[in-house]
C-alpha positions as CSV (number, residue, x, y, z in Angstrom):
1,M,4.1,77.6,-66.5
2,Q,6.2,79.0,-63.7
3,C,5.0,76.3,-61.4
4,T,5.8,73.7,-64.0
5,G,9.3,75.0,-64.6
6,S,9.9,75.1,-60.8
7,Y,8.9,71.4,-60.6
8,T,11.2,70.5,-63.5
9,L,14.1,72.3,-61.9
10,L,13.5,70.7,-58.6
11,T,13.3,67.3,-60.2
12,Q,16.6,67.8,-61.9
13,R,18.3,68.9,-58.7
14,C,16.9,65.8,-56.8
15,S,18.2,63.5,-59.5
16,R,21.7,64.8,-59.0
17,V,21.7,64.4,-55.2
18,A,19.6,61.2,-54.8
19,P,18.2,59.3,-57.7
20,A,15.6,57.8,-55.5
21,C,13.9,61.1,-55.3
22,V,13.1,61.1,-59.0
23,A,10.6,58.2,-59.0
24,P,10.2,56.6,-55.6
25,Q,7.3,54.5,-57.0
26,Q,9.8,52.6,-59.2
27,Q,11.9,51.3,-56.3
28,P,9.8,48.2,-55.3
29,R,9.8,47.1,-58.9
30,R,13.6,47.4,-59.1
31,I,14.0,45.4,-55.9
32,S,11.6,42.6,-57.1
33,S,13.4,42.4,-60.4
34,A,16.7,42.1,-58.5
35,L,15.4,39.3,-56.3
36,R,14.0,37.4,-59.3
37,A,17.3,37.6,-61.0
38,A,19.2,36.4,-57.9
39,T,16.9,33.4,-57.4
40,P,18.0,30.4,-59.5
41,A,15.3,29.0,-61.7
42,A,14.0,25.5,-61.1
43,D,15.4,22.9,-63.4
44,P,12.4,21.5,-65.4
45,T,14.2,18.2,-66.1
46,S,14.9,17.4,-62.4
47,A,12.5,15.0,-60.8
48,P,10.4,16.3,-57.9
49,E,11.4,15.3,-54.4
50,P,9.4,12.2,-53.3
51,K,7.0,12.9,-50.5
52,K,7.7,11.1,-47.3
53,A,5.2,8.2,-46.7
54,A,2.8,8.9,-43.9
55,K,3.4,6.7,-40.9
56,A,0.8,4.0,-40.4
57,P,-1.2,4.7,-37.2
58,A,-0.1,2.6,-34.3
59,P,-2.6,0.0,-33.3
60,P,-4.5,0.8,-30.1
61,K,-3.1,-0.7,-27.0
62,T,-5.3,-3.3,-25.6
63,K,-4.8,-4.6,-22.2
64,A,-5.5,-8.3,-22.0
65,V,-8.1,-8.8,-19.4
66,Q,-8.9,-12.4,-18.4
67,K,-12.3,-12.6,-17.0
68,K,-12.7,-14.8,-14.1
69,A,-15.1,-17.6,-14.7
70,K,-18.1,-17.4,-12.4
71,P,-18.6,-20.5,-10.1
72,E,-21.3,-22.8,-11.0
73,R,-24.5,-22.4,-9.0
74,S,-26.9,-25.1,-8.1
75,L,-30.6,-24.9,-9.1
76,S,-33.1,-24.3,-6.3
77,P,-36.5,-26.2,-6.3
78,Y,-38.2,-23.0,-7.5
79,N,-35.7,-22.6,-10.4
80,I,-36.3,-26.2,-11.4
81,F,-40.0,-25.7,-11.4
82,V,-39.7,-22.5,-13.6
83,K,-37.5,-24.3,-16.0
84,A,-39.9,-27.2,-16.3
85,N,-43.1,-25.1,-16.6
86,F,-42.1,-21.9,-18.4
87,A,-42.6,-23.4,-21.9
88,A,-46.1,-24.6,-21.1
89,V,-47.1,-21.3,-19.7
90,S,-45.8,-19.5,-22.8
91,A,-47.8,-21.9,-25.0
92,Q,-51.0,-21.3,-23.0
93,H,-50.7,-17.5,-23.1
94,P,-49.4,-16.6,-26.6
95,E,-50.8,-13.0,-26.1
96,M,-48.1,-12.4,-23.5
97,K,-44.9,-11.2,-25.2
98,G,-42.9,-10.2,-22.2
99,V,-41.0,-12.7,-20.1
100,P,-41.8,-10.9,-16.7
101,E,-45.5,-11.5,-17.2
102,K,-45.0,-15.2,-17.8
103,I,-42.7,-15.5,-14.8
104,I,-45.4,-14.0,-12.6
105,L,-47.8,-16.7,-13.7
106,V,-45.2,-19.4,-13.1
107,S,-44.6,-17.9,-9.6
108,K,-48.3,-18.0,-8.8
109,A,-48.4,-21.6,-9.9
110,W,-45.5,-22.4,-7.6
111,A,-47.1,-20.7,-4.7
112,A,-50.3,-22.7,-5.2
113,L,-48.4,-26.1,-5.1
114,S,-48.9,-28.3,-2.0
115,E,-46.0,-29.7,-0.1
116,K,-46.6,-33.1,-1.8
117,D,-46.4,-31.5,-5.2
118,R,-43.3,-29.6,-4.3
119,A,-41.5,-32.6,-3.0
120,P,-40.1,-33.8,-6.4
121,Y,-38.7,-30.4,-7.0
122,I,-37.2,-30.2,-3.6
123,T,-35.5,-33.6,-4.1
124,A,-34.2,-32.4,-7.5
125,G,-32.9,-29.2,-5.9
126,N,-31.0,-31.2,-3.2
127,K,-29.5,-33.4,-5.9
128,S,-28.4,-30.4,-7.9
129,K,-26.8,-28.9,-4.8
130,V,-24.8,-32.1,-4.2
131,E,-23.7,-32.5,-7.8
132,V,-22.6,-28.8,-8.2
133,S,-20.8,-28.9,-4.8
134,A,-18.8,-32.0,-6.1
135,R,-17.9,-30.3,-9.4
136,R,-17.0,-27.1,-7.6
137,A,-14.7,-29.0,-5.3
138,I,-12.9,-30.5,-8.3
139,V,-12.5,-27.1,-9.9
140,Q,-11.2,-25.6,-6.6
141,A,-8.7,-28.4,-6.2
142,Q,-7.5,-27.9,-9.8
143,Q,-7.1,-24.2,-9.2
144,A,-5.2,-24.8,-6.0
145,A,-2.9,-27.2,-7.8
146,D,-2.2,-24.7,-10.6
147,A,-1.7,-21.8,-8.1
148,K,1.7,-20.6,-7.2
149,P,2.8,-22.2,-3.8
150,I,2.7,-19.8,-0.8
151,S,5.6,-19.2,1.6
152,A,6.6,-21.5,4.4
153,Y,5.1,-19.2,7.0
154,S,1.8,-18.8,5.1
155,Q,1.5,-22.6,4.8
156,F,2.2,-23.0,8.5
157,V,-0.6,-20.5,9.2
158,V,-3.0,-22.4,6.9
159,E,-2.3,-25.7,8.6
160,N,-2.4,-24.4,12.2
161,Y,-5.1,-21.7,12.2
162,P,-8.2,-24.0,12.3
163,A,-6.9,-25.8,15.5
164,A,-6.1,-22.5,17.1
165,K,-9.5,-21.2,16.3
166,V,-11.2,-24.2,17.9
167,K,-9.1,-23.8,21.1
168,N,-9.9,-20.0,21.2
169,P,-13.6,-19.7,20.1
170,G,-14.1,-16.2,21.5
171,M,-11.1,-14.6,19.9
172,T,-11.1,-12.5,16.7
173,F,-9.3,-13.3,13.5
174,I,-6.4,-11.0,14.4
175,E,-6.0,-12.4,17.8
176,I,-5.9,-16.0,16.6
177,S,-3.4,-14.9,13.8
178,K,-1.1,-13.5,16.5
179,I,-1.3,-16.9,18.4
180,V,-0.3,-18.8,15.2
181,R,2.5,-16.3,14.6
182,D,3.9,-16.9,18.1
183,M,3.7,-20.6,17.4
184,W,5.8,-20.1,14.3
185,F,8.4,-18.2,16.2
186,A,8.4,-20.9,19.0
187,I,9.3,-23.8,16.7
188,S,13.0,-24.8,16.4
189,P,15.2,-23.7,13.5
190,S,15.2,-27.3,12.2
191,E,11.4,-27.4,12.0
192,K,11.4,-24.1,10.2
193,A,13.9,-25.5,7.7
194,Q,11.7,-28.5,7.0
195,H,8.7,-26.2,6.3
196,T,10.9,-24.0,4.1
197,E,12.4,-26.9,2.1
198,K,8.9,-28.4,1.6
199,Q,7.6,-25.2,0.1
200,A,10.7,-24.7,-1.9
201,A,10.2,-28.1,-3.6
202,K,6.6,-27.2,-4.3
203,L,7.7,-23.9,-5.9
204,A,10.4,-25.6,-8.0
205,A,7.8,-28.1,-9.3
206,W,5.3,-25.3,-10.0
207,K,8.0,-23.4,-12.0
208,A,8.9,-26.5,-14.0
209,K,5.2,-27.0,-14.8
210,Q,4.9,-23.4,-16.0
211,D,7.9,-23.7,-18.2
212,S,6.6,-26.9,-19.9
213,A,3.2,-25.4,-20.5
């Protein structure tokens, strides 16, 4: 009883000096209540803020790569023989599923041919070489016509390098190039102007063609 009275008396004294001493466990509740009272309540009639639309992912950057067309190649006599006899070998050996096995048989048949039997294929191979060379020359000429014209000095080198090489068969490419360079420096200013004007006209025609394409 004495202990209880002492605790009561102590509690009364603490309440006069500092009210927080009476019930410290009630302080967090009072603070939370004060914060809730100070926070404005949300208006139920107000519309919710619209969410920002997610940005569409940017398309991946693709670098345009133009593949260079491979030049046409002529058929050799052996290629022509394989092309002519592969189907027959495949029909004679249906048990063979792989191409390499059939090619081996065709190669053995080619090796067993006499010179007389090979002659038609050799003739066809030479004909293919001539035809492909002619078509390749046309393609190269068209590519050269479509290409951007080179400078006057470069054109001078192209025109004079072959003759300088014939006159100096034992010299290297660099040595002959130096000779042609000295030839360019040796010509008169009027001759250089002629070469420059000629290439300038080619360049103007090329640009006009590009603009009209």
